[in-house]
mmCIF file as gemmi writes it, N, C-alpha and C atoms, coordinates in Angstrom:
data_model
loop_
_atom_site.group_PDB
_atom_site.id
_atom_site.type_symbol
_atom_site.label_atom_id
_atom_site.label_alt_id
_atom_site.label_comp_id
_atom_site.label_asym_id
_atom_site.label_entity_id
_atom_site.label_seq_id
_atom_site.pdbx_PDB_ins_code
_atom_site.Cartn_x
_atom_site.Cartn_y
_atom_site.Cartn_z
_atom_site.occupancy
_atom_site.B_iso_or_equiv
_atom_site.pdbx_formal_charge
_atom_site.auth_seq_id
_atom_site.auth_asym_id
_atom_site.pdbx_PDB_model_num
ATOM 1 N N . MET Axp A 1 ? -15.533 -30.173 -95.992 1 0 ? 1 A 1
ATOM 2 C CA . MET Axp A 1 ? -16.237 -31.167 -96.787 1 0 ? 1 A 1
ATOM 3 C C . MET Axp A 1 ? -16.923 -30.412 -97.953 1 0 ? 1 A 1
ATOM 4 N N . ALA Axp A 2 ? -16.907 -31.073 -99.145 1 0 ? 2 A 1
ATOM 5 C CA . ALA Axp A 2 ? -17.385 -30.427 -100.359 1 0 ? 2 A 1
ATOM 6 C C . ALA Axp A 2 ? -18.961 -30.345 -100.314 1 0 ? 2 A 1
ATOM 7 N N . ILE Axp A 3 ? -19.451 -29.276 -100.946 1 0 ? 3 A 1
ATOM 8 C CA . ILE Axp A 3 ? -20.844 -29.085 -101.061 1 0 ? 3 A 1
ATOM 9 C C . ILE Axp A 3 ? -21.352 -30.029 -102.142 1 0 ? 3 A 1
ATOM 10 N N . LYS Axp A 4 ? -22.452 -30.807 -101.856 1 0 ? 4 A 1
ATOM 11 C CA . LYS Axp A 4 ? -22.987 -31.837 -102.755 1 0 ? 4 A 1
ATOM 12 C C . LYS Axp A 4 ? -24.025 -31.139 -103.651 1 0 ? 4 A 1
ATOM 13 N N . VAL Axp A 5 ? -23.811 -31.171 -104.948 1 0 ? 5 A 1
ATOM 14 C CA . VAL Axp A 5 ? -24.747 -30.654 -105.951 1 0 ? 5 A 1
ATOM 15 C C . VAL Axp A 5 ? -25.278 -31.803 -106.84 1 0 ? 5 A 1
ATOM 16 N N . GLU Axp A 6 ? -26.611 -32.046 -106.717 1 0 ? 6 A 1
ATOM 17 C CA . GLU Axp A 6 ? -27.193 -33.112 -107.535 1 0 ? 6 A 1
ATOM 18 C C . GLU Axp A 6 ? -28.105 -32.472 -108.543 1 0 ? 6 A 1
ATOM 19 N N . VAL Axp A 7 ? -27.916 -32.748 -109.788 1 0 ? 7 A 1
ATOM 20 C CA . VAL Axp A 7 ? -28.695 -32.254 -110.913 1 0 ? 7 A 1
ATOM 21 C C . VAL Axp A 7 ? -29.667 -33.329 -111.424 1 0 ? 7 A 1
ATOM 22 N N . PHE Axp A 8 ? -30.888 -33.253 -111.107 1 0 ? 8 A 1
ATOM 23 C CA . PHE Axp A 8 ? -31.911 -34.255 -111.521 1 0 ? 8 A 1
ATOM 24 C C . PHE Axp A 8 ? -32.406 -33.898 -112.911 1 0 ? 8 A 1
ATOM 25 N N . SER Axp A 9 ? -32.392 -34.889 -113.808 1 0 ? 9 A 1
ATOM 26 C CA . SER Axp A 9 ? -32.75 -34.626 -115.194 1 0 ? 9 A 1
ATOM 27 C C . SER Axp A 9 ? -33.32 -35.893 -115.802 1 0 ? 9 A 1
ATOM 28 N N . THR Axp A 10 ? -33.824 -35.671 -117.022 1 0 ? 10 A 1
ATOM 29 C CA . THR Axp A 10 ? -34.24 -36.842 -117.872 1 0 ? 10 A 1
ATOM 30 C C . THR Axp A 10 ? -33.605 -36.637 -119.251 1 0 ? 10 A 1
ATOM 31 N N . SER Axp A 11 ? -33.573 -37.736 -119.981 1 0 ? 11 A 1
ATOM 32 C CA . SER Axp A 11 ? -32.924 -37.705 -121.314 1 0 ? 11 A 1
ATOM 33 C C . SER Axp A 11 ? -33.696 -36.955 -122.342 1 0 ? 11 A 1
ATOM 34 N N . THR Axp A 12 ? -34.989 -36.781 -122.123 1 0 ? 12 A 1
ATOM 35 C CA . THR Axp A 12 ? -35.86 -36.096 -123.085 1 0 ? 12 A 1
ATOM 36 C C . THR Axp A 12 ? -36.109 -34.591 -122.769 1 0 ? 12 A 1
ATOM 37 N N . CYS Axp A 13 ? -35.624 -34.102 -121.603 1 0 ? 13 A 1
ATOM 38 C CA . CYS Axp A 13 ? -35.921 -32.74 -121.185 1 0 ? 13 A 1
ATOM 39 C C . CYS Axp A 13 ? -35.027 -31.747 -121.98 1 0 ? 13 A 1
ATOM 40 N N . PRO Axp A 14 ? -35.641 -30.781 -122.611 1 0 ? 14 A 1
ATOM 41 C CA . PRO Axp A 14 ? -34.888 -29.795 -123.387 1 0 ? 14 A 1
ATOM 42 C C . PRO Axp A 14 ? -34.065 -28.806 -122.564 1 0 ? 14 A 1
ATOM 43 N N . HIS Axp A 15 ? -34.412 -28.636 -121.272 1 0 ? 15 A 1
ATOM 44 C CA . HIS Axp A 15 ? -33.669 -27.62 -120.436 1 0 ? 15 A 1
ATOM 45 C C . HIS Axp A 15 ? -32.681 -28.259 -119.504 1 0 ? 15 A 1
ATOM 46 N N . CYS Axp A 16 ? -32.677 -29.601 -119.452 1 0 ? 16 A 1
ATOM 47 C CA . CYS Axp A 16 ? -31.78 -30.28 -118.511 1 0 ? 16 A 1
ATOM 48 C C . CYS Axp A 16 ? -30.273 -30.103 -118.916 1 0 ? 16 A 1
ATOM 49 N N . PRO Axp A 17 ? -29.91 -30.167 -120.16 1 0 ? 17 A 1
ATOM 50 C CA . PRO Axp A 17 ? -28.547 -29.956 -120.515 1 0 ? 17 A 1
ATOM 51 C C . PRO Axp A 17 ? -27.947 -28.597 -120.034 1 0 ? 17 A 1
ATOM 52 N N . ALA Axp A 18 ? -28.77 -27.573 -120.08 1 0 ? 18 A 1
ATOM 53 C CA . ALA Axp A 18 ? -28.285 -26.251 -119.576 1 0 ? 18 A 1
ATOM 54 C C . ALA Axp A 18 ? -28.059 -26.296 -118.088 1 0 ? 18 A 1
ATOM 55 N N . ALA Axp A 19 ? -28.881 -27.033 -117.318 1 0 ? 19 A 1
ATOM 56 C CA . ALA Axp A 19 ? -28.657 -27.144 -115.888 1 0 ? 19 A 1
ATOM 57 C C . ALA Axp A 19 ? -27.385 -27.952 -115.529 1 0 ? 19 A 1
ATOM 58 N N . ILE Axp A 20 ? -27.171 -28.988 -116.273 1 0 ? 20 A 1
ATOM 59 C CA . ILE Axp A 20 ? -25.975 -29.817 -116.092 1 0 ? 20 A 1
ATOM 60 C C . ILE Axp A 20 ? -24.786 -29.007 -116.434 1 0 ? 20 A 1
ATOM 61 N N . ASP Axp A 21 ? -24.851 -28.212 -117.579 1 0 ? 21 A 1
ATOM 62 C CA . ASP Axp A 21 ? -23.725 -27.412 -117.966 1 0 ? 21 A 1
ATOM 63 C C . ASP Axp A 21 ? -23.399 -26.307 -116.947 1 0 ? 21 A 1
ATOM 64 N N . ALA Axp A 22 ? -24.385 -25.696 -116.393 1 0 ? 22 A 1
ATOM 65 C CA . ALA Axp A 22 ? -24.202 -24.707 -115.321 1 0 ? 22 A 1
ATOM 66 C C . ALA Axp A 22 ? -23.438 -25.306 -114.117 1 0 ? 22 A 1
ATOM 67 N N . ALA Axp A 23 ? -23.877 -26.51 -113.761 1 0 ? 23 A 1
ATOM 68 C CA . ALA Axp A 23 ? -23.269 -27.226 -112.63 1 0 ? 23 A 1
ATOM 69 C C . ALA Axp A 23 ? -21.799 -27.561 -112.901 1 0 ? 23 A 1
ATOM 70 N N . MET Axp A 24 ? -21.516 -28.017 -114.12 1 0 ? 24 A 1
ATOM 71 C CA . MET Axp A 24 ? -20.182 -28.352 -114.501 1 0 ? 24 A 1
ATOM 72 C C . MET Axp A 24 ? -19.277 -27.091 -114.561 1 0 ? 24 A 1
ATOM 73 N N . LYS Axp A 25 ? -19.798 -25.999 -115.035 1 0 ? 25 A 1
ATOM 74 C CA . LYS Axp A 25 ? -19.038 -24.724 -115.036 1 0 ? 25 A 1
ATOM 75 C C . LYS Axp A 25 ? -18.808 -24.23 -113.616 1 0 ? 25 A 1
ATOM 76 N N . ALA Axp A 26 ? -19.725 -24.491 -112.752 1 0 ? 26 A 1
ATOM 77 C CA . ALA Axp A 26 ? -19.584 -24.161 -111.31 1 0 ? 26 A 1
ATOM 78 C C . ALA Axp A 26 ? -18.411 -24.964 -110.729 1 0 ? 26 A 1
ATOM 79 N N . LYS Axp A 27 ? -18.402 -26.296 -111.134 1 0 ? 27 A 1
ATOM 80 C CA . LYS Axp A 27 ? -17.346 -27.189 -110.699 1 0 ? 27 A 1
ATOM 81 C C . LYS Axp A 27 ? -15.996 -26.721 -111.179 1 0 ? 27 A 1
ATOM 82 N N . ASP Axp A 28 ? -15.957 -26.295 -112.453 1 0 ? 28 A 1
ATOM 83 C CA . ASP Axp A 28 ? -14.715 -25.786 -113.043 1 0 ? 28 A 1
ATOM 84 C C . ASP Axp A 28 ? -14.184 -24.592 -112.223 1 0 ? 28 A 1
ATOM 85 N N . LYS Axp A 29 ? -15.091 -23.708 -111.818 1 0 ? 29 A 1
ATOM 86 C CA . LYS Axp A 29 ? -14.736 -22.504 -111.097 1 0 ? 29 A 1
ATOM 87 C C . LYS Axp A 29 ? -14.406 -22.772 -109.633 1 0 ? 29 A 1
ATOM 88 N N . LEU Axp A 30 ? -15.119 -23.625 -108.945 1 0 ? 30 A 1
ATOM 89 C CA . LEU Axp A 30 ? -15.02 -23.859 -107.525 1 0 ? 30 A 1
ATOM 90 C C . LEU Axp A 30 ? -14.184 -25.022 -107.176 1 0 ? 30 A 1
ATOM 91 N N . GLY Axp A 31 ? -13.889 -25.873 -108.147 1 0 ? 31 A 1
ATOM 92 C CA . GLY Axp A 31 ? -13.047 -27.008 -107.956 1 0 ? 31 A 1
ATOM 93 C C . GLY Axp A 31 ? -13.576 -28.01 -106.928 1 0 ? 31 A 1
ATOM 94 N N . ASN Axp A 32 ? -12.643 -28.394 -105.996 1 0 ? 32 A 1
ATOM 95 C CA . ASN Axp A 32 ? -12.97 -29.434 -105.019 1 0 ? 32 A 1
ATOM 96 C C . ASN Axp A 32 ? -13.903 -28.953 -103.89 1 0 ? 32 A 1
ATOM 97 N N . ALA Axp A 33 ? -14.28 -27.623 -103.968 1 0 ? 33 A 1
ATOM 98 C CA . ALA Axp A 33 ? -15.253 -27.164 -102.985 1 0 ? 33 A 1
ATOM 99 C C . ALA Axp A 33 ? -16.625 -27.725 -103.152 1 0 ? 33 A 1
ATOM 100 N N . ILE Axp A 34 ? -16.917 -28.195 -104.372 1 0 ? 34 A 1
ATOM 101 C CA . ILE Axp A 34 ? -18.176 -28.811 -104.68 1 0 ? 34 A 1
ATOM 102 C C . ILE Axp A 34 ? -18.045 -30.17 -105.357 1 0 ? 34 A 1
ATOM 103 N N . ASP Axp A 35 ? -19.019 -30.967 -105.172 1 0 ? 35 A 1
ATOM 104 C CA . ASP Axp A 35 ? -19.081 -32.318 -105.796 1 0 ? 35 A 1
ATOM 105 C C . ASP Axp A 35 ? -20.405 -32.359 -106.607 1 0 ? 35 A 1
ATOM 106 N N . VAL Axp A 36 ? -20.255 -32.531 -107.873 1 0 ? 36 A 1
ATOM 107 C CA . VAL Axp A 36 ? -21.422 -32.432 -108.786 1 0 ? 36 A 1
ATOM 108 C C . VAL Axp A 36 ? -21.751 -33.901 -109.26 1 0 ? 36 A 1
ATOM 109 N N . GLU Axp A 37 ? -23.033 -34.198 -109.213 1 0 ? 37 A 1
ATOM 110 C CA . GLU Axp A 37 ? -23.568 -35.505 -109.673 1 0 ? 37 A 1
ATOM 111 C C . GLU Axp A 37 ? -24.8 -35.233 -110.552 1 0 ? 37 A 1
ATOM 112 N N . SER Axp A 38 ? -24.749 -35.774 -111.801 1 0 ? 38 A 1
ATOM 113 C CA . SER Axp A 38 ? -25.903 -35.743 -112.699 1 0 ? 38 A 1
ATOM 114 C C . SER Axp A 38 ? -26.747 -36.981 -112.435 1 0 ? 38 A 1
ATOM 115 N N . VAL Axp A 39 ? -27.998 -36.766 -112.065 1 0 ? 39 A 1
ATOM 116 C CA . VAL Axp A 39 ? -28.88 -37.867 -111.69 1 0 ? 39 A 1
ATOM 117 C C . VAL Axp A 39 ? -30.006 -38.002 -112.729 1 0 ? 39 A 1
ATOM 118 N N . LYS Axp A 40 ? -29.865 -38.987 -113.611 1 0 ? 40 A 1
ATOM 119 C CA . LYS Axp A 40 ? -30.897 -39.241 -114.661 1 0 ? 40 A 1
ATOM 120 C C . LYS Axp A 40 ? -32.035 -40.062 -114.016 1 0 ? 40 A 1
ATOM 121 N N . ILE Axp A 41 ? -33.222 -39.575 -114.043 1 0 ? 41 A 1
ATOM 122 C CA . ILE Axp A 41 ? -34.297 -40.304 -113.333 1 0 ? 41 A 1
ATOM 123 C C . ILE Axp A 41 ? -35.121 -41.203 -114.265 1 0 ? 41 A 1
ATOM 124 N N . ASP Axp A 42 ? -34.888 -41.122 -115.557 1 0 ? 42 A 1
ATOM 125 C CA . ASP Axp A 42 ? -35.661 -41.99 -116.434 1 0 ? 42 A 1
ATOM 126 C C . ASP Axp A 42 ? -34.878 -43.307 -116.67 1 0 ? 42 A 1
ATOM 127 N N . GLY Axp A 43 ? -35.574 -44.391 -116.434 1 0 ? 43 A 1
ATOM 128 C CA . GLY Axp A 43 ? -34.928 -45.707 -116.602 1 0 ? 43 A 1
ATOM 129 C C . GLY Axp A 43 ? -34.14 -46.198 -115.461 1 0 ? 43 A 1
ATOM 130 N N . ASN Axp A 44 ? -34.073 -45.436 -114.379 1 0 ? 44 A 1
ATOM 131 C CA . ASN Axp A 44 ? -33.301 -45.84 -113.199 1 0 ? 44 A 1
ATOM 132 C C . ASN Axp A 44 ? -34.125 -45.731 -112.001 1 0 ? 44 A 1
ATOM 133 N N . MET Axp A 45 ? -34.626 -46.832 -111.398 1 0 ? 45 A 1
ATOM 134 C CA . MET Axp A 45 ? -35.556 -46.791 -110.306 1 0 ? 45 A 1
ATOM 135 C C . MET Axp A 45 ? -34.964 -46.234 -109.047 1 0 ? 45 A 1
ATOM 136 N N . ASP Axp A 46 ? -33.658 -46.45 -108.797 1 0 ? 46 A 1
ATOM 137 C CA . ASP Axp A 46 ? -33.004 -45.931 -107.633 1 0 ? 46 A 1
ATOM 138 C C . ASP Axp A 46 ? -32.931 -44.368 -107.695 1 0 ? 46 A 1
ATOM 139 N N . ASN Axp A 47 ? -32.605 -43.88 -108.908 1 0 ? 47 A 1
ATOM 140 C CA . ASN Axp A 47 ? -32.61 -42.397 -109.051 1 0 ? 47 A 1
ATOM 141 C C . ASN Axp A 47 ? -33.956 -41.742 -109.016 1 0 ? 47 A 1
ATOM 142 N N . ARG Axp A 48 ? -34.909 -42.497 -109.55 1 0 ? 48 A 1
ATOM 143 C CA . ARG Axp A 48 ? -36.37 -42.06 -109.49 1 0 ? 48 A 1
ATOM 144 C C . ARG Axp A 48 ? -36.774 -41.979 -108.032 1 0 ? 48 A 1
ATOM 145 N N . GLN Axp A 49 ? -36.444 -42.966 -107.186 1 0 ? 49 A 1
ATOM 146 C CA . GLN Axp A 49 ? -36.789 -42.913 -105.841 1 0 ? 49 A 1
ATOM 147 C C . GLN Axp A 49 ? -36.116 -41.756 -105.078 1 0 ? 49 A 1
ATOM 148 N N . ARG Axp A 50 ? -34.879 -41.47 -105.482 1 0 ? 50 A 1
ATOM 149 C CA . ARG Axp A 50 ? -34.227 -40.281 -104.864 1 0 ? 50 A 1
ATOM 150 C C . ARG Axp A 50 ? -35.031 -39.015 -105.206 1 0 ? 50 A 1
ATOM 151 N N . ALA Axp A 51 ? -35.495 -38.898 -106.399 1 0 ? 51 A 1
ATOM 152 C CA . ALA Axp A 51 ? -36.271 -37.731 -106.794 1 0 ? 51 A 1
ATOM 153 C C . ALA Axp A 51 ? -37.569 -37.686 -106.037 1 0 ? 51 A 1
ATOM 154 N N . ILE Axp A 52 ? -38.186 -38.808 -105.824 1 0 ? 52 A 1
ATOM 155 C CA . ILE Axp A 52 ? -39.504 -38.858 -105.044 1 0 ? 52 A 1
ATOM 156 C C . ILE Axp A 52 ? -39.142 -38.462 -103.589 1 0 ? 52 A 1
ATOM 157 N N . ASP Axp A 53 ? -38.024 -38.936 -103.047 1 0 ? 53 A 1
ATOM 158 C CA . ASP Axp A 53 ? -37.668 -38.613 -101.703 1 0 ? 53 A 1
ATOM 159 C C . ASP Axp A 53 ? -37.502 -37.029 -101.49 1 0 ? 53 A 1
ATOM 160 N N . TYR Axp A 54 ? -36.955 -36.42 -102.53 1 0 ? 54 A 1
ATOM 161 C CA . TYR Axp A 54 ? -36.788 -34.966 -102.499 1 0 ? 54 A 1
ATOM 162 C C . TYR Axp A 54 ? -38.098 -34.22 -102.915 1 0 ? 54 A 1
ATOM 163 N N . GLN Axp A 55 ? -39.159 -34.994 -103.251 1 0 ? 55 A 1
ATOM 164 C CA . GLN Axp A 55 ? -40.417 -34.453 -103.704 1 0 ? 55 A 1
ATOM 165 C C . GLN Axp A 55 ? -40.273 -33.561 -104.965 1 0 ? 55 A 1
ATOM 166 N N . ILE Axp A 56 ? -39.39 -34.058 -105.858 1 0 ? 56 A 1
ATOM 167 C CA . ILE Axp A 56 ? -39.134 -33.304 -107.152 1 0 ? 56 A 1
ATOM 168 C C . ILE Axp A 56 ? -40.3 -33.658 -108.056 1 0 ? 56 A 1
ATOM 169 N N . MET Axp A 57 ? -40.909 -32.628 -108.583 1 0 ? 57 A 1
ATOM 170 C CA . MET Axp A 57 ? -42.03 -32.738 -109.52 1 0 ? 57 A 1
ATOM 171 C C . MET Axp A 57 ? -41.734 -32.355 -110.937 1 0 ? 57 A 1
ATOM 172 N N . ALA Axp A 58 ? -40.554 -31.75 -111.134 1 0 ? 58 A 1
ATOM 173 C CA . ALA Axp A 58 ? -40.163 -31.224 -112.484 1 0 ? 58 A 1
ATOM 174 C C . ALA Axp A 58 ? -38.686 -31.318 -112.626 1 0 ? 58 A 1
ATOM 175 N N . VAL Axp A 59 ? -38.227 -31.426 -113.835 1 0 ? 59 A 1
ATOM 176 C CA . VAL Axp A 59 ? -36.806 -31.42 -114.176 1 0 ? 59 A 1
ATOM 177 C C . VAL Axp A 59 ? -36.532 -30.272 -115.108 1 0 ? 59 A 1
ATOM 178 N N . PRO Axp A 60 ? -35.381 -29.7 -115.112 1 0 ? 60 A 1
ATOM 179 C CA . PRO Axp A 60 ? -34.269 -30.023 -114.191 1 0 ? 60 A 1
ATOM 180 C C . PRO Axp A 60 ? -34.545 -29.446 -112.811 1 0 ? 60 A 1
ATOM 181 N N . THR Axp A 61 ? -33.999 -30.148 -111.805 1 0 ? 61 A 1
ATOM 182 C CA . THR Axp A 61 ? -34.045 -29.657 -110.425 1 0 ? 61 A 1
ATOM 183 C C . THR Axp A 61 ? -32.629 -29.837 -109.884 1 0 ? 61 A 1
ATOM 184 N N . ILE Axp A 62 ? -32.204 -28.817 -109.17 1 0 ? 62 A 1
ATOM 185 C CA . ILE Axp A 62 ? -30.846 -28.873 -108.605 1 0 ? 62 A 1
ATOM 186 C C . ILE Axp A 62 ? -31.027 -28.9 -107.115 1 0 ? 62 A 1
ATOM 187 N N . VAL Axp A 63 ? -30.431 -29.95 -106.435 1 0 ? 63 A 1
ATOM 188 C CA . VAL Axp A 63 ? -30.451 -30.119 -104.972 1 0 ? 63 A 1
ATOM 189 C C . VAL Axp A 63 ? -29.048 -29.823 -104.5 1 0 ? 63 A 1
ATOM 190 N N . ILE Axp A 64 ? -28.956 -28.949 -103.504 1 0 ? 64 A 1
ATOM 191 C CA . ILE Axp A 64 ? -27.679 -28.622 -102.935 1 0 ? 64 A 1
ATOM 192 C C . ILE Axp A 64 ? -27.684 -29.029 -101.474 1 0 ? 64 A 1
ATOM 193 N N . ASP Axp A 65 ? -26.716 -29.904 -101.087 1 0 ? 65 A 1
ATOM 194 C CA . ASP Axp A 65 ? -26.633 -30.392 -99.732 1 0 ? 65 A 1
ATOM 195 C C . ASP Axp A 65 ? -27.987 -30.85 -99.173 1 0 ? 65 A 1
ATOM 196 N N . GLY Axp A 66 ? -28.765 -31.624 -100.005 1 0 ? 66 A 1
ATOM 197 C CA . GLY Axp A 66 ? -29.932 -32.236 -99.559 1 0 ? 66 A 1
ATOM 198 C C . GLY Axp A 66 ? -31.194 -31.343 -99.554 1 0 ? 66 A 1
ATOM 199 N N . GLU Axp A 67 ? -31.081 -30.108 -100.07 1 0 ? 67 A 1
ATOM 200 C CA . GLU Axp A 67 ? -32.22 -29.198 -100.155 1 0 ? 67 A 1
ATOM 201 C C . GLU Axp A 67 ? -32.41 -28.781 -101.614 1 0 ? 67 A 1
ATOM 202 N N . VAL Axp A 68 ? -33.658 -28.782 -102.041 1 0 ? 68 A 1
ATOM 203 C CA . VAL Axp A 68 ? -33.988 -28.337 -103.375 1 0 ? 68 A 1
ATOM 204 C C . VAL Axp A 68 ? -33.629 -26.828 -103.488 1 0 ? 68 A 1
ATOM 205 N N . ALA Axp A 69 ? -32.739 -26.481 -104.415 1 0 ? 69 A 1
ATOM 206 C CA . ALA Axp A 69 ? -32.31 -25.054 -104.519 1 0 ? 69 A 1
ATOM 207 C C . ALA Axp A 69 ? -32.812 -24.404 -105.755 1 0 ? 69 A 1
ATOM 208 N N . PHE Axp A 70 ? -32.959 -25.133 -106.869 1 0 ? 70 A 1
ATOM 209 C CA . PHE Axp A 70 ? -33.465 -24.561 -108.114 1 0 ? 70 A 1
ATOM 210 C C . PHE Axp A 70 ? -34.351 -25.577 -108.777 1 0 ? 70 A 1
ATOM 211 N N . VAL Axp A 71 ? -35.491 -25.091 -109.34 1 0 ? 71 A 1
ATOM 212 C CA . VAL Axp A 71 ? -36.347 -25.871 -110.184 1 0 ? 71 A 1
ATOM 213 C C . VAL Axp A 71 ? -36.289 -25.081 -111.521 1 0 ? 71 A 1
ATOM 214 N N . GLY Axp A 72 ? -35.783 -25.854 -112.535 1 0 ? 72 A 1
ATOM 215 C CA . GLY Axp A 72 ? -35.484 -25.17 -113.809 1 0 ? 72 A 1
ATOM 216 C C . GLY Axp A 72 ? -34.047 -24.971 -113.876 1 0 ? 72 A 1
ATOM 217 N N . ALA Axp A 73 ? -33.503 -24.571 -115.042 1 0 ? 73 A 1
ATOM 218 C CA . ALA Axp A 73 ? -32.068 -24.383 -115.229 1 0 ? 73 A 1
ATOM 219 C C . ALA Axp A 73 ? -31.711 -22.974 -114.786 1 0 ? 73 A 1
ATOM 220 N N . PRO Axp A 74 ? -30.912 -22.855 -113.768 1 0 ? 74 A 1
ATOM 221 C CA . PRO Axp A 74 ? -30.421 -21.54 -113.338 1 0 ? 74 A 1
ATOM 222 C C . PRO Axp A 74 ? -29.362 -20.994 -114.292 1 0 ? 74 A 1
ATOM 223 N N . ALA Axp A 75 ? -29.209 -19.714 -114.258 1 0 ? 75 A 1
ATOM 224 C CA . ALA Axp A 75 ? -28.065 -19.081 -114.945 1 0 ? 75 A 1
ATOM 225 C C . ALA Axp A 75 ? -26.766 -19.573 -114.277 1 0 ? 75 A 1
ATOM 226 N N . GLU Axp A 76 ? -25.736 -19.751 -114.958 1 0 ? 76 A 1
ATOM 227 C CA . GLU Axp A 76 ? -24.434 -20.202 -114.408 1 0 ? 76 A 1
ATOM 228 C C . GLU Axp A 76 ? -24.075 -19.268 -113.269 1 0 ? 76 A 1
ATOM 229 N N . SER Axp A 77 ? -24.192 -17.95 -113.459 1 0 ? 77 A 1
ATOM 230 C CA . SER Axp A 77 ? -23.793 -16.985 -112.456 1 0 ? 77 A 1
ATOM 231 C C . SER Axp A 77 ? -24.649 -17.1 -111.186 1 0 ? 77 A 1
ATOM 232 N N . GLU Axp A 78 ? -25.94 -17.356 -111.411 1 0 ? 78 A 1
ATOM 233 C CA . GLU Axp A 78 ? -26.833 -17.555 -110.219 1 0 ? 78 A 1
ATOM 234 C C . GLU Axp A 78 ? -26.455 -18.755 -109.395 1 0 ? 78 A 1
ATOM 235 N N . LEU Axp A 79 ? -26.137 -19.842 -110.044 1 0 ? 79 A 1
ATOM 236 C CA . LEU Axp A 79 ? -25.769 -21.069 -109.346 1 0 ? 79 A 1
ATOM 237 C C . LEU Axp A 79 ? -24.427 -20.886 -108.643 1 0 ? 79 A 1
ATOM 238 N N . ILE Axp A 80 ? -23.431 -20.278 -109.348 1 0 ? 80 A 1
ATOM 239 C CA . ILE Axp A 80 ? -22.175 -20.048 -108.692 1 0 ? 80 A 1
ATOM 240 C C . ILE Axp A 80 ? -22.332 -19.078 -107.494 1 0 ? 80 A 1
ATOM 241 N N . GLU Axp A 81 ? -23.145 -18.036 -107.602 1 0 ? 81 A 1
ATOM 242 C CA . GLU Axp A 81 ? -23.343 -17.116 -106.522 1 0 ? 81 A 1
ATOM 243 C C . GLU Axp A 81 ? -23.934 -17.901 -105.281 1 0 ? 81 A 1
ATOM 244 N N . LYS Axp A 82 ? -24.879 -18.719 -105.538 1 0 ? 82 A 1
ATOM 245 C CA . LYS Axp A 82 ? -25.494 -19.477 -104.448 1 0 ? 82 A 1
ATOM 246 C C . LYS Axp A 82 ? -24.455 -20.332 -103.741 1 0 ? 82 A 1
ATOM 247 N N . LEU Axp A 83 ? -23.674 -21.073 -104.576 1 0 ? 83 A 1
ATOM 248 C CA . LEU Axp A 83 ? -22.678 -21.963 -104.007 1 0 ? 83 A 1
ATOM 249 C C . LEU Axp A 83 ? -21.527 -21.236 -103.235 1 0 ? 83 A 1
ATOM 250 N N . GLU Axp A 84 ? -21.117 -20.098 -103.782 1 0 ? 84 A 1
ATOM 251 C CA . GLU Axp A 84 ? -20.094 -19.289 -103.118 1 0 ? 84 A 1
ATOM 252 C C . GLU Axp A 84 ? -20.571 -18.788 -101.801 1 0 ? 84 A 1
ATOM 253 N N . SER Axp A 85 ? -21.902 -18.53 -101.68 1 0 ? 85 A 1
ATOM 254 C CA . SER Axp A 85 ? -22.445 -18.032 -100.382 1 0 ? 85 A 1
ATOM 255 C C . SER Axp A 85 ? -22.464 -19.099 -99.387 1 0 ? 85 A 1
ATOM 256 N N . MET Axp A 86 ? -22.295 -20.314 -99.781 1 0 ? 86 A 1
ATOM 257 C CA . MET Axp A 86 ? -22.31 -21.441 -98.842 1 0 ? 86 A 1
ATOM 258 C C . MET Axp A 86 ? -20.929 -21.875 -98.409 1 0 ? 86 A 1
ATOM 259 N N . LEU Axp A 87 ? -19.905 -21.327 -99.049 1 0 ? 87 A 1
ATOM 260 C CA . LEU Axp A 87 ? -18.546 -21.723 -98.698 1 0 ? 87 A 1
ATOM 261 C C . LEU Axp A 87 ? -18.069 -21.1 -97.416 1 0 ? 87 A 1
């Protein structure tokens, strides 16, 4: 089963694009081993509730398999290393 990676972000966050980019590059490298979802929390009450459920207080936040793994945009290598350790 693929590792689920959720990247919580907002449209106004200056650091969120880097976190989304790191997750997409991880997807490019690891392929079907991971499933990446970009979760915009501004303007979407369902996504906002998901963020509340994870107790997310800042964006970007990356949740891996239901656990908050990174607050802030990780380096691409750091994210890939974390994901590879879970395979």
